ChimeraX commands (.cxc) that place a marker at each C-alpha (Angstrom):
marker #1 position 11.53,0.40,8.08 radius 0.5
marker #1 position 14.64,2.53,7.67 radius 0.5
marker #1 position 14.74,6.02,9.09 radius 0.5
marker #1 position 14.09,9.15,7.07 radius 0.5
marker #1 position 17.04,11.55,6.52 radius 0.5
marker #1 position 18.48,13.17,9.66 radius 0.5
marker #1 position 16.13,16.00,10.64 radius 0.5
marker #1 position 14.10,16.40,13.86 radius 0.5
marker #1 position 10.85,16.58,11.89 radius 0.5
marker #1 position 11.66,13.81,9.43 radius 0.5
marker #1 position 13.15,11.56,12.13 radius 0.5
marker #1 position 9.97,11.74,14.22 radius 0.5
marker #1 position 7.97,8.59,14.86 radius 0.5
marker #1 position 5.23,9.47,12.40 radius 0.5
marker #1 position 3.58,6.07,12.64 radius 0.5
marker #1 position 3.27,6.51,16.39 radius 0.5
marker #1 position 2.01,10.07,15.97 radius 0.5
marker #1 position -0.65,8.95,13.50 radius 0.5
marker #1 position -1.75,6.08,15.72 radius 0.5
marker #1 position -2.18,8.39,18.70 radius 0.5
marker #1 position -4.28,10.71,16.55 radius 0.5
marker #1 position -6.49,7.77,15.50 radius 0.5
marker #1 position -7.11,6.87,19.14 radius 0.5
marker #1 position -8.18,10.42,19.99 radius 0.5
marker #1 position -10.35,10.76,16.90 radius 0.5
marker #1 position -12.16,7.54,17.78 radius 0.5
marker #1 position -12.98,9.00,21.18 radius 0.5
marker #1 position -14.53,12.03,19.48 radius 0.5
marker #1 position -16.53,9.87,17.08 radius 0.5
marker #1 position -17.89,7.81,19.99 radius 0.5
marker #1 position -19.17,11.02,21.60 radius 0.5
marker #1 position -20.96,12.15,18.44 radius 0.5
marker #1 position -22.68,9.10,16.98 radius 0.5
marker #1 position -25.84,10.37,15.28 radius 0.5
marker #1 position -26.40,12.33,12.08 radius 0.5
marker #1 position -27.95,15.14,14.10 radius 0.5
marker #1 position -24.86,15.38,16.33 radius 0.5
marker #1 position -22.46,15.36,13.38 radius 0.5
marker #1 position -24.37,17.65,11.01 radius 0.5
marker #1 position -23.04,20.95,12.33 radius 0.5
marker #1 position -20.92,23.41,10.34 radius 0.5
marker #1 position -18.80,26.43,11.27 radius 0.5
marker #1 position -17.82,28.29,8.12 radius 0.5
marker #1 position -15.51,27.42,5.26 radius 0.5
marker #1 position -12.03,25.97,5.70 radius 0.5
marker #1 position -8.89,27.07,3.87 radius 0.5
marker #1 position -9.40,24.20,1.43 radius 0.5
marker #1 position -12.65,25.77,0.24 radius 0.5
marker #1 position -15.11,23.26,1.71 radius 0.5
marker #1 position -17.72,23.88,4.39 radius 0.5
marker #1 position -16.19,22.83,7.71 radius 0.5
marker #1 position -17.93,20.41,10.02 radius 0.5
marker #1 position -17.46,21.22,13.69 radius 0.5
marker #1 position -15.97,17.74,14.06 radius 0.5
marker #1 position -13.56,18.40,11.17 radius 0.5
marker #1 position -12.18,21.26,13.22 radius 0.5
marker #1 position -12.14,19.18,16.42 radius 0.5
marker #1 position -10.22,16.40,14.67 radius 0.5
marker #1 position -7.80,18.94,13.26 radius 0.5
marker #1 position -7.27,20.28,16.79 radius 0.5
marker #1 position -6.24,16.77,17.87 radius 0.5
marker #1 position -3.71,16.61,15.04 radius 0.5
marker #1 position -2.30,20.05,15.71 radius 0.5
marker #1 position -1.87,19.22,19.40 radius 0.5
marker #1 position 0.45,16.40,18.31 radius 0.5
marker #1 position 2.27,18.68,15.88 radius 0.5
marker #1 position 2.71,21.39,18.50 radius 0.5
marker #1 position 4.13,18.83,20.91 radius 0.5
marker #1 position 6.58,17.66,18.25 radius 0.5
marker #1 position 7.66,21.23,17.52 radius 0.5
marker #1 position 7.99,22.18,21.20 radius 0.5
marker #1 position 9.60,19.04,22.61 radius 0.5
marker #1 position 11.84,18.08,19.71 radius 0.5
marker #1 position 12.58,21.50,18.19 radius 0.5
marker #1 position 11.27,20.13,14.91 radius 0.5
marker #1 position 10.74,22.64,12.10 radius 0.5
marker #1 position 8.11,21.89,9.47 radius 0.5
marker #1 position 5.22,23.34,7.50 radius 0.5
marker #1 position 1.76,21.86,8.02 radius 0.5
marker #1 position -0.77,22.00,5.18 radius 0.5
marker #1 position -4.26,21.21,6.41 radius 0.5
marker #1 position -7.71,21.33,4.87 radius 0.5
marker #1 position -9.17,23.56,7.58 radius 0.5
marker #1 position -6.32,25.78,8.85 radius 0.5
marker #1 position -4.37,26.04,5.62 radius 0.5
marker #1 position -0.59,26.51,5.80 radius 0.5
marker #1 position 0.96,26.75,9.27 radius 0.5
marker #1 position 4.71,27.00,9.90 radius 0.5
marker #1 position 6.29,25.49,13.01 radius 0.5
marker #1 position 9.69,26.84,14.08 radius 0.5
marker #1 position 10.13,28.67,10.80 radius 0.5
marker #1 position 8.95,25.90,8.49 radius 0.5
marker #1 position 12.16,23.92,8.06 radius 0.5
marker #1 position 12.61,21.35,5.30 radius 0.5
marker #1 position 9.61,19.11,5.97 radius 0.5
marker #1 position 5.99,19.41,4.88 radius 0.5
marker #1 position 3.13,17.64,6.66 radius 0.5
marker #1 position -0.05,17.30,4.59 radius 0.5
marker #1 position -3.22,16.61,6.57 radius 0.5
marker #1 position -6.85,15.71,5.98 radius 0.5
marker #1 position -8.49,15.07,9.37 radius 0.5
marker #1 position -11.62,13.49,7.83 radius 0.5
marker #1 position -11.40,12.42,4.20 radius 0.5
marker #1 position -14.95,11.46,3.39 radius 0.5
marker #1 position -16.70,14.12,5.48 radius 0.5
marker #1 position -20.09,13.48,3.89 radius 0.5
marker #1 position -19.86,9.79,4.78 radius 0.5
marker #1 position -18.89,10.76,8.31 radius 0.5
marker #1 position -21.74,13.25,8.67 radius 0.5
marker #1 position -24.31,10.72,7.45 radius 0.5
marker #1 position -22.80,7.94,9.64 radius 0.5
marker #1 position -21.69,5.93,6.61 radius 0.5
marker #1 position -18.81,3.95,8.14 radius 0.5
marker #1 position -15.95,4.57,5.70 radius 0.5
marker #1 position -14.00,7.80,6.16 radius 0.5
marker #1 position -10.33,8.26,6.82 radius 0.5
marker #1 position -7.45,10.11,8.39 radius 0.5
marker #1 position -4.78,11.02,5.83 radius 0.5
marker #1 position -1.30,12.30,6.75 radius 0.5
marker #1 position 1.76,12.63,4.52 radius 0.5
marker #1 position 5.28,13.87,5.23 radius 0.5
marker #1 position 7.45,15.27,2.43 radius 0.5
marker #1 position 10.99,16.61,2.06 radius 0.5
marker #1 position 9.95,19.21,-0.55 radius 0.5
marker #1 position 6.60,20.80,-1.46 radius 0.5
marker #1 position 5.70,18.37,-4.25 radius 0.5
marker #1 position 4.18,14.90,-4.63 radius 0.5
marker #1 position 7.41,13.20,-5.69 radius 0.5
marker #1 position 9.02,14.24,-2.39 radius 0.5
marker #1 position 6.46,12.53,-0.14 radius 0.5
marker #1 position 8.45,10.19,2.11 radius 0.5
marker #1 position 5.76,8.90,4.48 radius 0.5
marker #1 position 2.08,8.25,3.94 radius 0.5
marker #1 position -0.60,7.13,6.39 radius 0.5
marker #1 position -4.28,6.43,5.74 radius 0.5
marker #1 position -6.57,5.00,8.42 radius 0.5
marker #1 position -10.00,3.69,7.42 radius 0.5
marker #1 position -12.31,4.22,10.41 radius 0.5
marker #1 position -14.97,2.01,8.86 radius 0.5
marker #1 position -12.87,-1.15,8.62 radius 0.5
marker #1 position -10.04,-0.37,11.02 radius 0.5
marker #1 position -7.55,-0.86,8.18 radius 0.5
marker #1 position -4.24,0.96,8.53 radius 0.5
marker #1 position -2.35,1.72,5.33 radius 0.5
marker #1 position 1.14,3.19,5.52 radius 0.5
marker #1 position 4.20,3.56,3.35 radius 0.5
marker #1 position 7.71,4.93,3.41 radius 0.5
marker #1 position 9.47,5.91,0.22 radius 0.5
marker #1 position 11.72,3.11,-0.99 radius 0.5
marker #1 position 10.63,0.81,1.83 radius 0.5
marker #1 position 7.29,-0.46,0.59 radius 0.5
marker #1 position 3.65,-0.14,1.60 radius 0.5
marker #1 position 1.86,-1.97,4.37 radius 0.5
marker #1 position -1.72,-2.88,5.23 radius 0.5
marker #1 position -2.16,-3.72,8.90 radius 0.5
marker #1 position 1.61,-4.28,9.13 radius 0.5
marker #1 position 1.68,-6.78,6.25 radius 0.5
marker #1 position 3.67,-5.72,3.20 radius 0.5
marker #1 position 1.68,-5.08,0.04 radius 0.5
marker #1 position 2.93,-6.56,-3.22 radius 0.5
marker #1 position 0.54,-5.73,-6.01 radius 0.5
marker #1 position 0.02,-8.37,-8.69 radius 0.5
marker #1 position -2.00,-6.82,-11.55 radius 0.5
marker #1 position -5.00,-8.78,-12.75 radius 0.5
marker #1 position -6.05,-8.99,-16.35 radius 0.5
marker #1 position -8.39,-6.17,-17.34 radius 0.5
marker #1 position -10.35,-3.80,-15.11 radius 0.5
marker #1 position -12.66,-6.00,-13.09 radius 0.5
marker #1 position -13.31,-3.56,-10.22 radius 0.5
marker #1 position -12.65,0.18,-10.47 radius 0.5
marker #1 position -13.19,2.71,-7.70 radius 0.5
marker #1 position -15.04,5.90,-8.60 radius 0.5
marker #1 position -14.94,8.97,-6.39 radius 0.5
marker #1 position -16.46,12.44,-6.63 radius 0.5
marker #1 position -19.86,11.00,-7.45 radius 0.5
marker #1 position -21.64,14.13,-8.70 radius 0.5
marker #1 position -23.84,12.65,-11.46 radius 0.5
marker #1 position -23.20,15.40,-14.00 radius 0.5
marker #1 position -19.48,14.62,-14.06 radius 0.5
marker #1 position -19.48,10.92,-13.23 radius 0.5
marker #1 position -21.99,9.78,-15.87 radius 0.5
marker #1 position -20.00,11.04,-18.91 radius 0.5
marker #1 position -16.89,9.35,-17.55 radius 0.5
marker #1 position -18.73,6.10,-16.96 radius 0.5
marker #1 position -20.13,6.17,-20.48 radius 0.5
marker #1 position -16.56,6.17,-21.78 radius 0.5
marker #1 position -15.81,3.12,-19.64 radius 0.5
marker #1 position -18.71,0.99,-20.90 radius 0.5
marker #1 position -17.34,-2.30,-22.17 radius 0.5
marker #1 position -13.93,-1.63,-20.56 radius 0.5
marker #1 position -14.74,-2.00,-16.84 radius 0.5
marker #1 position -16.72,-4.88,-15.35 radius 0.5
marker #1 position -17.88,-3.28,-12.07 radius 0.5
marker #1 position -17.49,0.06,-10.28 radius 0.5
marker #1 position -17.48,0.89,-6.57 radius 0.5
marker #1 position -17.77,4.22,-4.77 radius 0.5
marker #1 position -16.33,4.24,-1.24 radius 0.5
marker #1 position -16.74,7.95,-0.51 radius 0.5
marker #1 position -13.13,8.65,0.48 radius 0.5
marker #1 position -10.54,9.38,-2.20 radius 0.5
marker #1 position -7.66,8.41,0.09 radius 0.5
marker #1 position -9.18,5.00,0.84 radius 0.5
marker #1 position -9.94,4.33,-2.81 radius 0.5
marker #1 position -6.39,5.18,-3.94 radius 0.5
marker #1 position -4.90,3.01,-1.19 radius 0.5
marker #1 position -7.30,0.22,-2.19 radius 0.5
marker #1 position -5.62,0.03,-5.60 radius 0.5
marker #1 position -2.32,-0.58,-3.84 radius 0.5
marker #1 position -3.97,-3.31,-1.79 radius 0.5
marker #1 position -5.28,-5.04,-4.92 radius 0.5
marker #1 position -8.90,-4.46,-3.93 radius 0.5
marker #1 position -9.48,-2.18,-6.91 radius 0.5
marker #1 position -7.84,-2.53,-10.30 radius 0.5
marker #1 position -7.95,1.23,-10.70 radius 0.5
marker #1 position -9.31,4.54,-9.46 radius 0.5
marker #1 position -11.12,7.00,-11.72 radius 0.5
marker #1 position -11.89,10.53,-10.54 radius 0.5
marker #1 position -13.71,13.05,-12.75 radius 0.5
marker #1 position -12.82,16.13,-10.71 radius 0.5
marker #1 position -9.57,17.94,-9.96 radius 0.5
marker #1 position -8.10,16.83,-6.65 radius 0.5
marker #1 position -6.09,18.45,-3.85 radius 0.5
marker #1 position -2.93,17.50,-2.00 radius 0.5
marker #1 position -4.68,16.84,1.30 radius 0.5
marker #1 position -6.79,14.09,-0.29 radius 0.5
marker #1 position -4.04,12.47,-2.35 radius 0.5
marker #1 position -0.54,12.97,-0.90 radius 0.5
marker #1 position -0.46,10.04,1.54 radius 0.5
marker #1 position -2.46,7.56,-0.51 radius 0.5
marker #1 position -0.54,8.09,-3.75 radius 0.5
marker #1 position 2.68,7.08,-1.99 radius 0.5
marker #1 position 0.99,3.99,-0.55 radius 0.5
marker #1 position -0.26,3.01,-4.00 radius 0.5
marker #1 position 3.12,3.61,-5.67 radius 0.5
marker #1 position 5.09,1.75,-3.01 radius 0.5
marker #1 position 2.74,-1.22,-3.40 radius 0.5
marker #1 position 3.43,-1.28,-7.15 radius 0.5
marker #1 position 0.51,0.69,-8.60 radius 0.5
marker #1 position 0.85,3.43,-11.21 radius 0.5
marker #1 position -0.22,6.98,-10.35 radius 0.5
marker #1 position -0.91,9.75,-12.86 radius 0.5
marker #1 position -1.45,13.31,-11.62 radius 0.5
marker #1 position -1.49,15.04,-14.98 radius 0.5
marker #1 position 1.19,16.40,-17.27 radius 0.5
marker #1 position 4.69,16.99,-15.96 radius 0.5
marker #1 position 5.01,14.16,-13.46 radius 0.5
marker #1 position 4.76,14.00,-9.69 radius 0.5
marker #1 position 7.51,16.56,-9.08 radius 0.5
marker #1 position 5.44,19.17,-10.93 radius 0.5
marker #1 position 2.43,18.73,-8.63 radius 0.5
marker #1 position 2.68,20.97,-5.59 radius 0.5
marker #1 position 1.35,20.39,-2.08 radius 0.5
marker #1 position -0.19,23.85,-1.59 radius 0.5
marker #1 position -3.93,23.89,-0.94 radius 0.5
marker #1 position -4.64,26.01,-4.00 radius 0.5
marker #1 position -3.11,23.38,-6.32 radius 0.5
marker #1 position -5.62,21.38,-8.35 radius 0.5
marker #1 position -4.76,18.36,-10.49 radius 0.5
marker #1 position -6.31,15.20,-11.95 radius 0.5
marker #1 position -5.67,11.83,-10.33 radius 0.5
marker #1 position -5.84,8.39,-11.90 radius 0.5
marker #1 position -4.45,5.19,-10.38 radius 0.5
marker #1 position -4.23,1.67,-11.77 radius 0.5
marker #1 position -2.51,-1.64,-11.19 radius 0.5
marker #1 position -1.33,-1.88,-14.81 radius 0.5
marker #1 position -0.18,0.44,-17.57 radius 0.5
marker #1 position -2.99,-0.67,-19.86 radius 0.5
marker #1 position -5.55,-0.02,-17.15 radius 0.5
marker #1 position -4.07,3.39,-16.43 radius 0.5
marker #1 position -4.28,4.38,-20.10 radius 0.5
marker #1 position -7.93,3.30,-20.24 radius 0.5
marker #1 position -8.89,5.32,-17.17 radius 0.5
marker #1 position -6.93,8.42,-18.21 radius 0.5
marker #1 position -8.70,8.38,-21.58 radius 0.5
marker #1 position -12.06,8.38,-19.78 radius 0.5
marker #1 position -11.49,11.25,-17.39 radius 0.5
marker #1 position -13.04,14.61,-18.32 radius 0.5
marker #1 position -10.22,16.73,-16.91 radius 0.5
marker #1 position -6.82,17.40,-18.48 radius 0.5
marker link #1:1,2 radius 0.2
marker link #1:2,3 radius 0.2
marker link #1:3,4 radius 0.2
marker link #1:4,5 radius 0.2
marker link #1:5,6 radius 0.2
marker link #1:6,7 radius 0.2
marker link #1:7,8 radius 0.2
marker link #1:8,9 radius 0.2
marker link #1:9,10 radius 0.2
marker link #1:10,11 radius 0.2
marker link #1:11,12 radius 0.2
marker link #1:12,13 radius 0.2
marker link #1:13,14 radius 0.2
marker link #1:14,15 radius 0.2
marker link #1:15,16 radius 0.2
marker link #1:16,17 radius 0.2
marker link #1:17,18 radius 0.2
marker link #1:18,19 radius 0.2
marker link #1:19,20 radius 0.2
marker link #1:20,21 radius 0.2
marker link #1:21,22 radius 0.2
marker link #1:22,23 radius 0.2
marker link #1:23,24 radius 0.2
marker link #1:24,25 radius 0.2
marker link #1:25,26 radius 0.2
marker link #1:26,27 radius 0.2
marker link #1:27,28 radius 0.2
marker link #1:28,29 radius 0.2
marker link #1:29,30 radius 0.2
marker link #1:30,31 radius 0.2
marker link #1:31,32 radius 0.2
marker link #1:32,33 radius 0.2
marker link #1:33,34 radius 0.2
marker link #1:34,35 radius 0.2
marker link #1:35,36 radius 0.2
marker link #1:36,37 radius 0.2
marker link #1:37,38 radius 0.2
marker link #1:38,39 radius 0.2
marker link #1:39,40 radius 0.2
marker link #1:40,41 radius 0.2
marker link #1:41,42 radius 0.2
marker link #1:42,43 radius 0.2
marker link #1:43,44 radius 0.2
marker link #1:44,45 radius 0.2
marker link #1:45,46 radius 0.2
marker link #1:46,47 radius 0.2
marker link #1:47,48 radius 0.2
marker link #1:48,49 radius 0.2
marker link #1:49,50 radius 0.2
marker link #1:50,51 radius 0.2
marker link #1:51,52 radius 0.2
marker link #1:52,53 radius 0.2
marker link #1:53,54 radius 0.2
marker link #1:54,55 radius 0.2
marker link #1:55,56 radius 0.2
marker link #1:56,57 radius 0.2
marker link #1:57,58 radius 0.2
marker link #1:58,59 radius 0.2
marker link #1:59,60 radius 0.2
marker link #1:60,61 radius 0.2
marker link #1:61,62 radius 0.2
marker link #1:62,63 radius 0.2
marker link #1:63,64 radius 0.2
marker link #1:64,65 radius 0.2
marker link #1:65,66 radius 0.2
marker link #1:66,67 radius 0.2
marker link #1:67,68 radius 0.2
marker link #1:68,69 radius 0.2
marker link #1:69,70 radius 0.2
marker link #1:70,71 radius 0.2
marker link #1:71,72 radius 0.2
marker link #1:72,73 radius 0.2
marker link #1:73,74 radius 0.2
marker link #1:74,75 radius 0.2
marker link #1:75,76 radius 0.2
marker link #1:76,77 radius 0.2
marker link #1:77,78 radius 0.2
marker link #1:78,79 radius 0.2
marker link #1:79,80 radius 0.2
marker link #1:80,81 radius 0.2
marker link #1:81,82 radius 0.2
marker link #1:82,83 radius 0.2
marker link #1:83,84 radius 0.2
marker link #1:84,85 radius 0.2
marker link #1:85,86 radius 0.2
marker link #1:86,87 radius 0.2
marker link #1:87,88 radius 0.2
marker link #1:88,89 radius 0.2
marker link #1:89,90 radius 0.2
marker link #1:90,91 radius 0.2
marker link #1:91,92 radius 0.2
marker link #1:92,93 radius 0.2
marker link #1:93,94 radius 0.2
marker link #1:94,95 radius 0.2
marker link #1:95,96 radius 0.2
marker link #1:96,97 radius 0.2
marker link #1:97,98 radius 0.2
marker link #1:98,99 radius 0.2
marker link #1:99,100 radius 0.2
marker link #1:100,101 radius 0.2
marker link #1:101,102 radius 0.2
marker link #1:102,103 radius 0.2
marker link #1:103,104 radius 0.2
marker link #1:104,105 radius 0.2
marker link #1:105,106 radius 0.2
marker link #1:106,107 radius 0.2
marker link #1:107,108 radius 0.2
marker link #1:108,109 radius 0.2
marker link #1:109,110 radius 0.2
marker link #1:110,111 radius 0.2
marker link #1:111,112 radius 0.2
marker link #1:112,113 radius 0.2
marker link #1:113,114 radius 0.2
marker link #1:114,115 radius 0.2
marker link #1:115,116 radius 0.2
marker link #1:116,117 radius 0.2
marker link #1:117,118 radius 0.2
marker link #1:118,119 radius 0.2
marker link #1:119,120 radius 0.2
marker link #1:120,121 radius 0.2
marker link #1:121,122 radius 0.2
marker link #1:122,123 radius 0.2
marker link #1:123,124 radius 0.2
marker link #1:124,125 radius 0.2
marker link #1:125,126 radius 0.2
marker link #1:126,127 radius 0.2
marker link #1:127,128 radius 0.2
marker link #1:128,129 radius 0.2
marker link #1:129,130 radius 0.2
marker link #1:130,131 radius 0.2
marker link #1:131,132 radius 0.2
marker link #1:132,133 radius 0.2
marker link #1:133,134 radius 0.2
marker link #1:134,135 radius 0.2
marker link #1:135,136 radius 0.2
marker link #1:136,137 radius 0.2
marker link #1:137,138 radius 0.2
marker link #1:138,139 radius 0.2
marker link #1:139,140 radius 0.2
marker link #1:140,141 radius 0.2
marker link #1:141,142 radius 0.2
marker link #1:142,143 radius 0.2
marker link #1:143,144 radius 0.2
marker link #1:144,145 radius 0.2
marker link #1:145,146 radius 0.2
marker link #1:146,147 radius 0.2
marker link #1:147,148 radius 0.2
marker link #1:148,149 radius 0.2
marker link #1:149,150 radius 0.2
marker link #1:150,151 radius 0.2
marker link #1:151,152 radius 0.2
marker link #1:152,153 radius 0.2
marker link #1:153,154 radius 0.2
marker link #1:154,155 radius 0.2
marker link #1:155,156 radius 0.2
marker link #1:156,157 radius 0.2
marker link #1:157,158 radius 0.2
marker link #1:158,159 radius 0.2
marker link #1:159,160 radius 0.2
marker link #1:160,161 radius 0.2
marker link #1:161,162 radius 0.2
marker link #1:162,163 radius 0.2
marker link #1:163,164 radius 0.2
marker link #1:164,165 radius 0.2
marker link #1:165,166 radius 0.2
marker link #1:166,167 radius 0.2
marker link #1:167,168 radius 0.2
marker link #1:168,169 radius 0.2
marker link #1:169,170 radius 0.2
marker link #1:170,171 radius 0.2
marker link #1:171,172 radius 0.2
marker link #1:172,173 radius 0.2
marker link #1:173,174 radius 0.2
marker link #1:174,175 radius 0.2
marker link #1:175,176 radius 0.2
marker link #1:176,177 radius 0.2
marker link #1:177,178 radius 0.2
marker link #1:178,179 radius 0.2
marker link #1:179,180 radius 0.2
marker link #1:180,181 radius 0.2
marker link #1:181,182 radius 0.2
marker link #1:182,183 radius 0.2
marker link #1:183,184 radius 0.2
marker link #1:184,185 radius 0.2
marker link #1:185,186 radius 0.2
marker link #1:186,187 radius 0.2
marker link #1:187,188 radius 0.2
marker link #1:188,189 radius 0.2
marker link #1:189,190 radius 0.2
marker link #1:190,191 radius 0.2
marker link #1:191,192 radius 0.2
marker link #1:192,193 radius 0.2
marker link #1:193,194 radius 0.2
marker link #1:194,195 radius 0.2
marker link #1:195,196 radius 0.2
marker link #1:196,197 radius 0.2
marker link #1:197,198 radius 0.2
marker link #1:198,199 radius 0.2
marker link #1:199,200 radius 0.2
marker link #1:200,201 radius 0.2
marker link #1:201,202 radius 0.2
marker link #1:202,203 radius 0.2
marker link #1:203,204 radius 0.2
marker link #1:204,205 radius 0.2
marker link #1:205,206 radius 0.2
marker link #1:206,207 radius 0.2
marker link #1:207,208 radius 0.2
marker link #1:208,209 radius 0.2
marker link #1:209,210 radius 0.2
marker link #1:210,211 radius 0.2
marker link #1:211,212 radius 0.2
marker link #1:212,213 radius 0.2
marker link #1:213,214 radius 0.2
marker link #1:214,215 radius 0.2
marker link #1:215,216 radius 0.2
marker link #1:216,217 radius 0.2
marker link #1:217,218 radius 0.2
marker link #1:218,219 radius 0.2
marker link #1:219,220 radius 0.2
marker link #1:220,221 radius 0.2
marker link #1:221,222 radius 0.2
marker link #1:222,223 radius 0.2
marker link #1:223,224 radius 0.2
marker link #1:224,225 radius 0.2
marker link #1:225,226 radius 0.2
marker link #1:226,227 radius 0.2
marker link #1:227,228 radius 0.2
marker link #1:228,229 radius 0.2
marker link #1:229,230 radius 0.2
marker link #1:230,231 radius 0.2
marker link #1:231,232 radius 0.2
marker link #1:232,233 radius 0.2
marker link #1:233,234 radius 0.2
marker link #1:234,235 radius 0.2
marker link #1:235,236 radius 0.2
marker link #1:236,237 radius 0.2
marker link #1:237,238 radius 0.2
marker link #1:238,239 radius 0.2
marker link #1:239,240 radius 0.2
marker link #1:240,241 radius 0.2
marker link #1:241,242 radius 0.2
marker link #1:242,243 radius 0.2
marker link #1:243,244 radius 0.2
marker link #1:244,245 radius 0.2
marker link #1:245,246 radius 0.2
marker link #1:246,247 radius 0.2
marker link #1:247,248 radius 0.2
marker link #1:248,249 radius 0.2
marker link #1:249,250 radius 0.2
marker link #1:250,251 radius 0.2
marker link #1:251,252 radius 0.2
marker link #1:252,253 radius 0.2
marker link #1:253,254 radius 0.2
marker link #1:254,255 radius 0.2
marker link #1:255,256 radius 0.2
marker link #1:256,257 radius 0.2
marker link #1:257,258 radius 0.2
marker link #1:258,259 radius 0.2
marker link #1:259,260 radius 0.2
marker link #1:260,261 radius 0.2
marker link #1:261,262 radius 0.2
marker link #1:262,263 radius 0.2
marker link #1:263,264 radius 0.2
marker link #1:264,265 radius 0.2
marker link #1:265,266 radius 0.2
marker link #1:266,267 radius 0.2
marker link #1:267,268 radius 0.2
marker link #1:268,269 radius 0.2
marker link #1:269,270 radius 0.2
marker link #1:270,271 radius 0.2
marker link #1:271,272 radius 0.2
marker link #1:272,273 radius 0.2
marker link #1:273,274 radius 0.2
marker link #1:274,275 radius 0.2
marker link #1:275,276 radius 0.2
marker link #1:276,277 radius 0.2
marker link #1:277,278 radius 0.2
marker link #1:278,279 radius 0.2
view
């Protein structure tokens, strides 16, 4: 892959950083294997969700890497994380790092295997400016990554999405019945089967991998869940809709909320957008 533009933060080996984080997170997960050990909270994070103790511990692992990057390489960047919120390193600079230590926290807490690490790096505080995206599925061991203009990769093999006819398999996330059921009713006769993984980042990346023909989400989403995976999907050839105005109008700040729909084809995207209950 080609290098990002000259900048200590953007020139960093983000793939290597992410892989080191995965190794350390796995060590934590091996120490806390049961539901009882994982089902412990410590307040509410900056993203508005109740924070698992292990969410915070995983975030500490990530921030140790970021602090090392800032201290050893004089890199300046702004981190946006689900638990700590917005943190500037060396004044903030011209790079933004968007982090979700555990996307799929409920799965993780209940020892359902699929949950993910999601990290994105951007050159401006909006979705269109995301240059690097990394999603690691701890359930399967799958590593998704992408660099803007250089393609998307699954376990180091380049993804080239070939749309299938129709919507055979669609991922559904945010499975609160009161919001999911009305959306599903609008998809009757248009989608053959649905699947719910429990991690928005994994489901979006799965469209890029051709595993899903689309992703439907009835809620408003946040940057920490979407930033990395939407780049992976787009670089693989999928279509991503984050609401009116385009990707450049969708900010990375934690308080931003926006719809997300992803599909392998334009026809599929239109079908799924028409079914979502949010603008």
